[in-house]
PQR file with spaces between the fields and no chain letter, atoms N, CA, C, O and H, PARSE charges and radii, in Angstrom:
ATOM       1  N    MET     1       0.880   -1.168   -0.001 -0.4000 1.5000
ATOM       2  CA   MET     1      -0.083    0.017    0.036 -0.0000 2.0000
ATOM       3  C    MET     1       0.825    1.206    0.051  0.5500 1.7000
ATOM       4  O    MET     1       0.508    2.201   -0.600 -0.5500 1.4000
ATOM       5  N    GLU     2       1.977    1.172    0.776 -0.4000 1.5000
ATOM       6  CA   GLU     2       2.825    2.437    0.826 -0.0000 2.0000
ATOM       7  C    GLU     2       3.327    2.727   -0.467  0.5500 1.7000
ATOM       8  O    GLU     2       3.255    3.878   -0.897 -0.5500 1.4000
ATOM       9  H    GLU     2       2.234    0.363    1.305  0.4000 1.0000
ATOM      10  N    ASN     3       3.896    1.690   -1.224 -0.4000 1.5000
ATOM      11  CA   ASN     3       4.429    1.925   -2.509 -0.0000 2.0000
ATOM      12  C    ASN     3       3.386    2.675   -3.540  0.5500 1.7000
ATOM      13  O    ASN     3       3.755    3.554   -4.318 -0.5500 1.4000
ATOM      14  H    ASN     3       3.955    0.755   -0.874  0.4000 1.0000
ATOM      15  N    ILE     4       2.066    2.214   -3.436 -0.4000 1.5000
ATOM      16  CA   ILE     4       1.127    2.772   -4.248 -0.0000 2.0000
ATOM      17  C    ILE     4       0.843    4.305   -3.945  0.5500 1.7000
ATOM      18  O    ILE     4       0.713    5.146   -4.834 -0.5500 1.4000
ATOM      19  H    ILE     4       1.766    1.500   -2.804  0.4000 1.0000
ATOM      20  N    VAL     5       0.764    4.561   -2.626 -0.4000 1.5000
ATOM      21  CA   VAL     5       0.554    5.953   -2.157 -0.0000 2.0000
ATOM      22  C    VAL     5       1.661    6.833   -2.593  0.5500 1.7000
ATOM      23  O    VAL     5       1.401    7.955   -3.028 -0.5500 1.4000
ATOM      24  H    VAL     5       0.870    3.878   -1.904  0.4000 1.0000
ATOM      25  N    ARG     6       2.908    6.394   -2.506 -0.4000 1.5000
ATOM      26  CA   ARG     6       4.101    7.043   -2.812 -0.0000 2.0000
ATOM      27  C    ARG     6       4.209    7.312   -4.298  0.5500 1.7000
ATOM      28  O    ARG     6       4.655    8.388   -4.696 -0.5500 1.4000
ATOM      29  H    ARG     6       3.120    5.483   -2.153  0.4000 1.0000
ATOM      30  N    GLU     7       3.829    6.403   -5.089 -0.4000 1.5000
ATOM      31  CA   GLU     7       3.854    6.455   -6.573 -0.0000 2.0000
ATOM      32  C    GLU     7       2.797    7.505   -7.031  0.5500 1.7000
ATOM      33  O    GLU     7       3.061    8.341   -7.895 -0.5500 1.4000
ATOM      34  H    GLU     7       3.467    5.529   -4.766  0.4000 1.0000
ATOM      35  N    ILE     8       1.591    7.422   -6.413 -0.4000 1.5000
ATOM      36  CA   ILE     8       0.595    8.379   -6.819 -0.0000 2.0000
ATOM      37  C    ILE     8       0.526    9.741   -6.180  0.5500 1.7000
ATOM      38  O    ILE     8       0.123   10.709   -6.824 -0.5500 1.4000
ATOM      39  H    ILE     8       1.377    6.742   -5.711  0.4000 1.0000
ATOM      40  N    CYS     9       0.890    9.827   -5.000 -0.4000 1.5000
ATOM      41  CA   CYS     9       1.048   11.154   -4.323 -0.0000 2.0000
ATOM      42  C    CYS     9       2.321   11.648   -3.826  0.5500 1.7000
ATOM      43  O    CYS     9       2.392   12.805   -3.412 -0.5500 1.4000
ATOM      44  H    CYS     9       1.217    9.040   -4.477  0.4000 1.0000
ATOM      45  N    GLY    10       3.388   10.840   -3.829 -0.4000 1.5000
ATOM      46  CA   GLY    10       4.703   11.443   -3.455 -0.0000 2.0000
ATOM      47  C    GLY    10       5.040   11.062   -2.102  0.5500 1.7000
ATOM      48  O    GLY    10       4.148   10.758   -1.310 -0.5500 1.4000
ATOM      49  H    GLY    10       3.331    9.900   -4.165  0.4000 1.0000
ATOM      50  N    SER    11       6.396   11.056   -1.744 -0.4000 1.5000
ATOM      51  CA   SER    11       6.912   10.672   -0.579 -0.0000 2.0000
ATOM      52  C    SER    11       6.524   11.659    0.656  0.5500 1.7000
ATOM      53  O    SER    11       6.373   11.223    1.797 -0.5500 1.4000
ATOM      54  H    SER    11       7.120   11.303   -2.388  0.4000 1.0000
ATOM      55  N    LYS    12       6.386   12.967    0.332 -0.4000 1.5000
ATOM      56  CA   LYS    12       6.041   13.939    1.377 -0.0000 2.0000
ATOM      57  C    LYS    12       4.630   13.651    1.881  0.5500 1.7000
ATOM      58  O    LYS    12       4.374   13.734    3.082 -0.5500 1.4000
ATOM      59  H    LYS    12       6.508   13.322   -0.595  0.4000 1.0000
ATOM      60  N    TYR    13       3.708   13.311    0.970 -0.4000 1.5000
ATOM      61  CA   TYR    13       2.289   12.970    1.350 -0.0000 2.0000
ATOM      62  C    TYR    13       2.153   11.595    2.096  0.5500 1.7000
ATOM      63  O    TYR    13       1.307   11.371    2.962 -0.5500 1.4000
ATOM      64  H    TYR    13       3.915   13.244   -0.006  0.4000 1.0000
ATOM      65  N    LEU    14       3.105   10.693    1.644 -0.4000 1.5000
ATOM      66  CA   LEU    14       3.032    9.484    2.244 -0.0000 2.0000
ATOM      67  C    LEU    14       3.390    9.431    3.706  0.5500 1.7000
ATOM      68  O    LEU    14       2.895    8.599    4.467 -0.5500 1.4000
ATOM      69  H    LEU    14       3.793   10.874    0.941  0.4000 1.0000
ATOM      70  N    SER    15       4.345   10.427    4.111 -0.4000 1.5000
ATOM      71  CA   SER    15       4.638   10.437    5.590 -0.0000 2.0000
ATOM      72  C    SER    15       3.620   10.964    6.432  0.5500 1.7000
ATOM      73  O    SER    15       3.531   10.576    7.597 -0.5500 1.4000
ATOM      74  H    SER    15       4.747   11.103    3.493  0.4000 1.0000
ATOM      75  N    THR    16       2.819   11.838    5.942 -0.4000 1.5000
ATOM      76  CA   THR    16       1.586   12.355    6.720 -0.0000 2.0000
ATOM      77  C    THR    16       0.422   11.401    6.607  0.5500 1.7000
ATOM      78  O    THR    16      -0.350   11.241    7.552 -0.5500 1.4000
ATOM      79  H    THR    16       2.891   12.154    4.995  0.4000 1.0000
ATOM      80  N    PHE    17       0.293   10.772    5.464 -0.4000 1.5000
ATOM      81  CA   PHE    17      -0.715    9.707    5.256 -0.0000 2.0000
ATOM      82  C    PHE    17      -0.484    8.549    6.248  0.5500 1.7000
ATOM      83  O    PHE    17      -1.470    8.058    6.798 -0.5500 1.4000
ATOM      84  H    PHE    17       0.921   10.902    4.697  0.4000 1.0000
ATOM      85  N    ARG    18       0.628    8.127    6.487 -0.4000 1.5000
ATOM      86  CA   ARG    18       0.974    6.916    7.211 -0.0000 2.0000
ATOM      87  C    ARG    18       0.496    7.229    8.634  0.5500 1.7000
ATOM      88  O    ARG    18      -0.230    6.436    9.233 -0.5500 1.4000
ATOM      89  H    ARG    18       1.429    8.526    6.041  0.4000 1.0000
ATOM      90  N    ASP    19       0.879    8.320    9.143 -0.4000 1.5000
ATOM      91  CA   ASP    19       0.600    8.774   10.597 -0.0000 2.0000
ATOM      92  C    ASP    19      -0.931    8.845   10.747  0.5500 1.7000
ATOM      93  O    ASP    19      -1.479    8.289   11.698 -0.5500 1.4000
ATOM      94  H    ASP    19       1.469    8.965    8.656  0.4000 1.0000
ATOM      95  N    ARG    20      -1.581    9.483    9.872 -0.4000 1.5000
ATOM      96  CA   ARG    20      -3.055    9.480    9.922 -0.0000 2.0000
ATOM      97  C    ARG    20      -3.906    8.235    9.863  0.5500 1.7000
ATOM      98  O    ARG    20      -4.963    8.038   10.462 -0.5500 1.4000
ATOM      99  H    ARG    20      -1.135    9.935    9.100  0.4000 1.0000
ATOM     100  N    TRP    21      -3.194    7.339    8.948 -0.4000 1.5000
ATOM     101  CA   TRP    21      -3.856    6.043    8.780 -0.0000 2.0000
ATOM     102  C    TRP    21      -3.680    5.175   10.116  0.5500 1.7000
ATOM     103  O    TRP    21      -4.601    4.517   10.598 -0.5500 1.4000
ATOM     104  H    TRP    21      -2.336    7.499    8.461  0.4000 1.0000
ATOM     105  N    HIS    22      -2.541    5.240   10.594 -0.4000 1.5000
ATOM     106  CA   HIS    22      -2.273    4.518   11.840 -0.0000 2.0000
ATOM     107  C    HIS    22      -3.169    4.948   12.933  0.5500 1.7000
ATOM     108  O    HIS    22      -3.754    4.105   13.614 -0.5500 1.4000
ATOM     109  H    HIS    22      -1.792    5.775   10.203  0.4000 1.0000
ATOM     110  N    ARG    23      -3.319    6.322   13.154 -0.4000 1.5000
ATOM     111  CA   ARG    23      -4.175    6.760   14.258 -0.0000 2.0000
ATOM     112  C    ARG    23      -5.652    6.426   14.097  0.5500 1.7000
ATOM     113  O    ARG    23      -6.364    6.253   15.086 -0.5500 1.4000
ATOM     114  H    ARG    23      -2.845    7.007   12.601  0.4000 1.0000
ATOM     115  N    ALA    24      -6.125    6.333   12.819 -0.4000 1.5000
ATOM     116  CA   ALA    24      -7.573    6.046   12.603 -0.0000 2.0000
ATOM     117  C    ALA    24      -7.769    4.596   12.354  0.5500 1.7000
ATOM     118  O    ALA    24      -8.932    4.212   12.236 -0.5500 1.4000
ATOM     119  H    ALA    24      -5.546    6.473   12.015  0.4000 1.0000
ATOM     120  N    TRP    25      -6.844    3.771   12.261 -0.4000 1.5000
ATOM     121  CA   TRP    25      -7.004    2.340   11.986 -0.0000 2.0000
ATOM     122  C    TRP    25      -7.885    1.583   13.066  0.5500 1.7000
ATOM     123  O    TRP    25      -8.857    0.893   12.759 -0.5500 1.4000
ATOM     124  H    TRP    25      -5.899    4.084   12.357  0.4000 1.0000
ATOM     125  N    LEU    26      -7.463    1.774   14.298 -0.4000 1.5000
ATOM     126  CA   LEU    26      -8.176    1.050   15.373 -0.0000 2.0000
ATOM     127  C    LEU    26      -8.133    2.019   16.556  0.5500 1.7000
ATOM     128  O    LEU    26      -7.079    2.479   16.995 -0.5500 1.4000
ATOM     129  H    LEU    26      -6.674    2.334   14.548  0.4000 1.0000
ATOM     130  N    GLY    27      -9.302    2.289   17.026 -0.4000 1.5000
ATOM     131  CA   GLY    27      -9.511    3.198   18.194 -0.0000 2.0000
ATOM     132  C    GLY    27     -10.091    2.670   19.328  0.5500 1.7000
ATOM     133  O    GLY    27     -10.554    1.530   19.321 -0.5500 1.4000
ATOM     134  H    GLY    27     -10.158    1.915   16.669  0.4000 1.0000
ATOM     135  N    GLU    28     -10.115    3.442   20.386 -0.4000 1.5000
ATOM     136  CA   GLU    28     -10.704    2.839   21.682 -0.0000 2.0000
ATOM     137  C    GLU    28     -12.119    2.570   21.535  0.5500 1.7000
ATOM     138  O    GLU    28     -12.563    1.593   22.138 -0.5500 1.4000
ATOM     139  H    GLU    28      -9.739    4.368   20.392  0.4000 1.0000
ATOM     140  N    GLY    29     -12.942    3.316   20.793 -0.4000 1.5000
ATOM     141  CA   GLY    29     -14.330    2.896   20.457 -0.0000 2.0000
ATOM     142  C    GLY    29     -14.474    1.499   19.822  0.5500 1.7000
ATOM     143  O    GLY    29     -15.356    0.719   20.179 -0.5500 1.4000
ATOM     144  H    GLY    29     -12.581    4.109   20.304  0.4000 1.0000
ATOM     145  N    ASP    30     -13.579    1.221   18.877 -0.4000 1.5000
ATOM     146  CA   ASP    30     -13.574   -0.089   18.306 -0.0000 2.0000
ATOM     147  C    ASP    30     -13.374   -1.164   19.298  0.5500 1.7000
ATOM     148  O    ASP    30     -14.077   -2.175   19.325 -0.5500 1.4000
ATOM     149  H    ASP    30     -12.862    1.855   18.587  0.4000 1.0000
ATOM     150  N    ILE    31     -12.381   -0.920   20.128 -0.4000 1.5000
ATOM     151  CA   ILE    31     -12.147   -2.002   21.282 -0.0000 2.0000
ATOM     152  C    ILE    31     -13.223   -2.187   22.188  0.5500 1.7000
ATOM     153  O    ILE    31     -13.485   -3.316   22.602 -0.5500 1.4000
ATOM     154  H    ILE    31     -11.810   -0.099   20.105  0.4000 1.0000
ATOM     155  N    LYS    32     -13.999   -0.995   22.603 -0.4000 1.5000
ATOM     156  CA   LYS    32     -15.043   -1.172   23.408 -0.0000 2.0000
ATOM     157  C    LYS    32     -16.219   -1.884   22.723  0.5500 1.7000
ATOM     158  O    LYS    32     -16.959   -2.630   23.365 -0.5500 1.4000
ATOM     159  H    LYS    32     -13.786   -0.078   22.267  0.4000 1.0000
ATOM     160  N    LEU    33     -16.377   -1.656   21.467 -0.4000 1.5000
ATOM     161  CA   LEU    33     -17.425   -2.521   20.792 -0.0000 2.0000
ATOM     162  C    LEU    33     -17.173   -3.851   20.652  0.5500 1.7000
ATOM     163  O    LEU    33     -18.109   -4.638   20.792 -0.5500 1.4000
ATOM     164  H    LEU    33     -15.776   -1.050   20.946  0.4000 1.0000
ATOM     165  N    LEU    34     -15.981   -4.280   20.379 -0.4000 1.5000
ATOM     166  CA   LEU    34     -15.571   -5.659   20.349 -0.0000 2.0000
ATOM     167  C    LEU    34     -15.865   -6.292   21.670  0.5500 1.7000
ATOM     168  O    LEU    34     -16.356   -7.417   21.763 -0.5500 1.4000
ATOM     169  H    LEU    34     -15.220   -3.640   20.265  0.4000 1.0000
ATOM     170  N    ALA    35     -15.552   -5.545   22.681 -0.4000 1.5000
ATOM     171  CA   ALA    35     -15.843   -6.123   24.173 -0.0000 2.0000
ATOM     172  C    ALA    35     -17.301   -6.366   24.313  0.5500 1.7000
ATOM     173  O    ALA    35     -17.716   -7.434   24.765 -0.5500 1.4000
ATOM     174  H    ALA    35     -15.152   -4.632   22.606  0.4000 1.0000
ATOM     175  N    GLU    36     -18.087   -5.405   23.939 -0.4000 1.5000
ATOM     176  CA   GLU    36     -19.594   -5.358   24.214 -0.0000 2.0000
ATOM     177  C    GLU    36     -20.139   -6.532   23.518  0.5500 1.7000
ATOM     178  O    GLU    36     -21.089   -7.106   24.049 -0.5500 1.4000
ATOM     179  H    GLU    36     -17.749   -4.538   23.573  0.4000 1.0000
ATOM     180  N    VAL    37     -19.628   -7.012   22.297 -0.4000 1.5000
ATOM     181  CA   VAL    37     -20.264   -8.099   21.510 -0.0000 2.0000
ATOM     182  C    VAL    37     -19.688   -9.423   21.959  0.5500 1.7000
ATOM     183  O    VAL    37     -20.023  -10.491   21.446 -0.5500 1.4000
ATOM     184  H    VAL    37     -18.856   -6.545   21.865  0.4000 1.0000
ATOM     185  N    GLY    38     -18.752   -9.302   22.999 -0.4000 1.5000
ATOM     186  CA   GLY    38     -18.297  -10.739   23.557 -0.0000 2.0000
ATOM     187  C    GLY    38     -16.751  -11.001   23.249  0.5500 1.7000
ATOM     188  O    GLY    38     -16.210  -11.970   23.783 -0.5500 1.4000
ATOM     189  H    GLY    38     -18.480   -8.435   23.415  0.4000 1.0000
ATOM     190  N    HIS    39     -16.109  -10.256   22.495 -0.4000 1.5000
ATOM     191  CA   HIS    39     -14.728  -10.603   22.078 -0.0000 2.0000
ATOM     192  C    HIS    39     -13.792  -10.258   23.353  0.5500 1.7000
ATOM     193  O    HIS    39     -13.985   -9.224   23.993 -0.5500 1.4000
ATOM     194  H    HIS    39     -16.548   -9.469   22.061  0.4000 1.0000
ATOM     195  N    ASN    40     -12.861  -11.090   23.657 -0.4000 1.5000
ATOM     196  CA   ASN    40     -11.971  -10.931   24.800 -0.0000 2.0000
ATOM     197  C    ASN    40     -10.573  -10.681   24.356  0.5500 1.7000
ATOM     198  O    ASN    40      -9.696  -10.589   25.215 -0.5500 1.4000
ATOM     199  H    ASN    40     -12.704  -11.930   23.137  0.4000 1.0000
ATOM     200  N    SER    41     -10.271  -10.557   23.024 -0.4000 1.5000
ATOM     201  CA   SER    41      -8.854  -10.402   22.579 -0.0000 2.0000
ATOM     202  C    SER    41      -8.919   -9.751   21.169  0.5500 1.7000
ATOM     203  O    SER    41      -9.941   -9.816   20.487 -0.5500 1.4000
ATOM     204  H    SER    41     -10.983  -10.632   22.326  0.4000 1.0000
ATOM     205  N    VAL    42      -7.803   -9.128   20.764 -0.4000 1.5000
ATOM     206  CA   VAL    42      -7.684   -8.420   19.402 -0.0000 2.0000
ATOM     207  C    VAL    42      -6.395   -8.940   19.004  0.5500 1.7000
ATOM     208  O    VAL    42      -5.442   -8.915   19.783 -0.5500 1.4000
ATOM     209  H    VAL    42      -6.973   -9.075   21.318  0.4000 1.0000
ATOM     210  N    ARG    43      -6.301   -9.468   17.692 -0.4000 1.5000
ATOM     211  CA   ARG    43      -5.046   -9.808   17.020 -0.0000 2.0000
ATOM     212  C    ARG    43      -4.689   -8.673   16.184  0.5500 1.7000
ATOM     213  O    ARG    43      -5.414   -8.282   15.270 -0.5500 1.4000
ATOM     214  H    ARG    43      -7.075   -9.488   17.059  0.4000 1.0000
ATOM     215  N    LEU    44      -3.533   -8.122   16.503 -0.4000 1.5000
ATOM     216  CA   LEU    44      -2.968   -6.981   15.680 -0.0000 2.0000
ATOM     217  C    LEU    44      -1.969   -7.432   14.736  0.5500 1.7000
ATOM     218  O    LEU    44      -1.073   -8.158   15.164 -0.5500 1.4000
ATOM     219  H    LEU    44      -2.944   -8.440   17.246  0.4000 1.0000
ATOM     220  N    PRO    45      -1.994   -7.080   13.406 -0.5600 1.5000
ATOM     221  CA   PRO    45      -1.019   -7.392   12.487  0.2800 2.0000
ATOM     222  C    PRO    45       0.176   -6.392   12.690  0.5500 1.7000
ATOM     223  O    PRO    45       0.031   -5.172   12.766 -0.5500 1.4000
ATOM     224  N    ILE    46       1.440   -7.095   12.774 -0.4000 1.5000
ATOM     225  CA   ILE    46       2.600   -6.323   12.906 -0.0000 2.0000
ATOM     226  C    ILE    46       3.457   -6.579   11.716  0.5500 1.7000
ATOM     227  O    ILE    46       3.632   -7.710   11.261 -0.5500 1.4000
ATOM     228  H    ILE    46       1.557   -8.086   12.712  0.4000 1.0000
ATOM     229  N    ARG    47       3.980   -5.509   11.232 -0.4000 1.5000
ATOM     230  CA   ARG    47       4.858   -5.575    9.998 -0.0000 2.0000
ATOM     231  C    ARG    47       6.258   -5.221   10.511  0.5500 1.7000
ATOM     232  O    ARG    47       6.418   -4.391   11.406 -0.5500 1.4000
ATOM     233  H    ARG    47       3.838   -4.590   11.601  0.4000 1.0000
ATOM     234  N    ALA    48       7.293   -5.890    9.905 -0.4000 1.5000
ATOM     235  CA   ALA    48       8.741   -5.693   10.340 -0.0000 2.0000
ATOM     236  C    ALA    48       9.055   -4.260   10.070  0.5500 1.7000
ATOM     237  O    ALA    48       9.789   -3.661   10.857 -0.5500 1.4000
ATOM     238  H    ALA    48       7.164   -6.565    9.178  0.4000 1.0000
ATOM     239  N    CYS    49       8.538   -3.633    8.975 -0.4000 1.5000
ATOM     240  CA   CYS    49       8.889   -2.291    8.698 -0.0000 2.0000
ATOM     241  C    CYS    49       8.386   -1.272    9.733  0.5500 1.7000
ATOM     242  O    CYS    49       8.732   -0.093    9.656 -0.5500 1.4000
ATOM     243  H    CYS    49       7.942   -4.119    8.336  0.4000 1.0000
ATOM     244  N    SER    50       7.605   -1.704   10.660 -0.4000 1.5000
ATOM     245  CA   SER    50       7.173   -0.809   11.795 -0.0000 2.0000
ATOM     246  C    SER    50       8.298   -0.597   12.801  0.5500 1.7000
ATOM     247  O    SER    50       8.408    0.443   13.452 -0.5500 1.4000
ATOM     248  H    SER    50       7.325   -2.662   10.723  0.4000 1.0000
ATOM     249  N    PHE    51       9.170   -1.685   12.902 -0.4000 1.5000
ATOM     250  CA   PHE    51      10.274   -1.596   13.790 -0.0000 2.0000
ATOM     251  C    PHE    51      11.704   -1.558   13.297  0.5500 1.7000
ATOM     252  O    PHE    51      12.658   -1.200   13.987 -0.5500 1.4000
ATOM     253  H    PHE    51       9.081   -2.529   12.374  0.4000 1.0000
ATOM     254  N    LEU    52      11.763   -1.955   12.051 -0.4000 1.5000
ATOM     255  CA   LEU    52      13.119   -2.033   11.280 -0.0000 2.0000
ATOM     256  C    LEU    52      12.965   -1.239   10.032  0.5500 1.7000
ATOM     257  O    LEU    52      11.915   -1.124    9.400 -0.5500 1.4000
ATOM     258  H    LEU    52      10.988   -2.246   11.490  0.4000 1.0000
ATOM     259  N    MET    53      14.245   -0.638    9.704 -0.4000 1.5000
ATOM     260  CA   MET    53      14.243    0.108    8.402 -0.0000 2.0000
ATOM     261  C    MET    53      15.595   -0.332    7.717  0.5500 1.7000
ATOM     262  O    MET    53      16.573   -0.653    8.392 -0.5500 1.4000
ATOM     263  H    MET    53      15.098   -0.731   10.217  0.4000 1.0000
ATOM     264  N    ASP    54      15.595   -0.329    6.482 -0.4000 1.5000
ATOM     265  CA   ASP    54      16.808   -0.651    5.802 -0.0000 2.0000
ATOM     266  C    ASP    54      17.519    0.557    5.277  0.5500 1.7000
ATOM     267  O    ASP    54      17.082    1.155    4.293 -0.5500 1.4000
ATOM     268  H    ASP    54      14.801   -0.067    5.933  0.4000 1.0000
ATOM     269  N    GLU    55      18.579    0.923    5.891 -0.4000 1.5000
ATOM     270  CA   GLU    55      19.427    2.134    5.660 -0.0000 2.0000
ATOM     271  C    GLU    55      20.523    1.816    4.564  0.5500 1.7000
ATOM     272  O    GLU    55      21.434    1.030    4.827 -0.5500 1.4000
ATOM     273  H    GLU    55      18.934    0.437    6.690  0.4000 1.0000
ATOM     274  N    PRO    56      20.436    2.364    3.472 -0.5600 1.5000
ATOM     275  CA   PRO    56      21.547    2.189    2.399  0.2800 2.0000
ATOM     276  C    PRO    56      23.035    2.310    3.040  0.5500 1.7000
ATOM     277  O    PRO    56      23.367    3.286    3.712 -0.5500 1.4000
ATOM     278  N    GLY    57      23.757    1.392    2.807 -0.4000 1.5000
ATOM     279  CA   GLY    57      25.110    1.342    3.328 -0.0000 2.0000
ATOM     280  C    GLY    57      25.278    1.036    4.842  0.5500 1.7000
ATOM     281  O    GLY    57      26.377    0.901    5.380 -0.5500 1.4000
ATOM     282  H    GLY    57      23.487    0.599    2.262  0.4000 1.0000
ATOM     283  N    MET    58      24.101    0.940    5.466 -0.4000 1.5000
ATOM     284  CA   MET    58      24.136    0.588    6.922 -0.0000 2.0000
ATOM     285  C    MET    58      23.501   -0.616    7.316  0.5500 1.7000
ATOM     286  O    MET    58      23.712   -1.103    8.427 -0.5500 1.4000
ATOM     287  H    MET    58      23.208    1.050    5.029  0.4000 1.0000
ATOM     288  N    GLY    59      22.626   -1.210    6.363 -0.4000 1.5000
ATOM     289  CA   GLY    59      21.937   -2.431    6.582 -0.0000 2.0000
ATOM     290  C    GLY    59      20.690   -2.130    7.294  0.5500 1.7000
ATOM     291  O    GLY    59      20.221   -0.993    7.276 -0.5500 1.4000
ATOM     292  H    GLY    59      22.455   -0.814    5.460  0.4000 1.0000
ATOM     293  N    ILE    60      20.070   -3.213    7.992 -0.4000 1.5000
ATOM     294  CA   ILE    60      18.804   -3.064    8.695 -0.0000 2.0000
ATOM     295  C    ILE    60      19.145   -2.361   10.044  0.5500 1.7000
ATOM     296  O    ILE    60      20.117   -2.715   10.711 -0.5500 1.4000
ATOM     297  H    ILE    60      20.451   -4.137    8.007  0.4000 1.0000
ATOM     298  N    GLN    61      18.294   -1.334   10.426 -0.4000 1.5000
ATOM     299  CA   GLN    61      18.433   -0.624   11.752 -0.0000 2.0000
ATOM     300  C    GLN    61      17.086   -0.690   12.345  0.5500 1.7000
ATOM     301  O    GLN    61      16.052   -0.840   11.694 -0.5500 1.4000
ATOM     302  H    GLN    61      17.504   -1.047    9.883  0.4000 1.0000
ATOM     303  N    TRP    62      17.176   -0.555   13.765 -0.4000 1.5000
ATOM     304  CA   TRP    62      15.930   -0.385   14.552 -0.0000 2.0000
ATOM     305  C    TRP    62      15.281    0.998   14.218  0.5500 1.7000
ATOM     306  O    TRP    62      15.989    1.998   14.097 -0.5500 1.4000
ATOM     307  H    TRP    62      18.016   -0.434   14.294  0.4000 1.0000
ATOM     308  N    ASN    63      13.969    1.037   14.077 -0.4000 1.5000
ATOM     309  CA   ASN    63      13.413    2.266   13.808 -0.0000 2.0000
ATOM     310  C    ASN    63      12.880    2.879   15.147  0.5500 1.7000
ATOM     311  O    ASN    63      12.338    3.985   15.148 -0.5500 1.4000
ATOM     312  H    ASN    63      13.394    0.225   14.176  0.4000 1.0000
């Protein structure tokens, strides 16, 4: 998804889009609703790029 947004809108927009998307993706209200309907856990997808970044010449670094 990030590559598509970067290609269409540019890298500058991608940095603001990523932050807004992460904040809006799952909120406290969503968790409350899940609890109300009987769920007792939430499985969150985690991508390596959330924690690691590949720096040219330096290899993989913690983000």
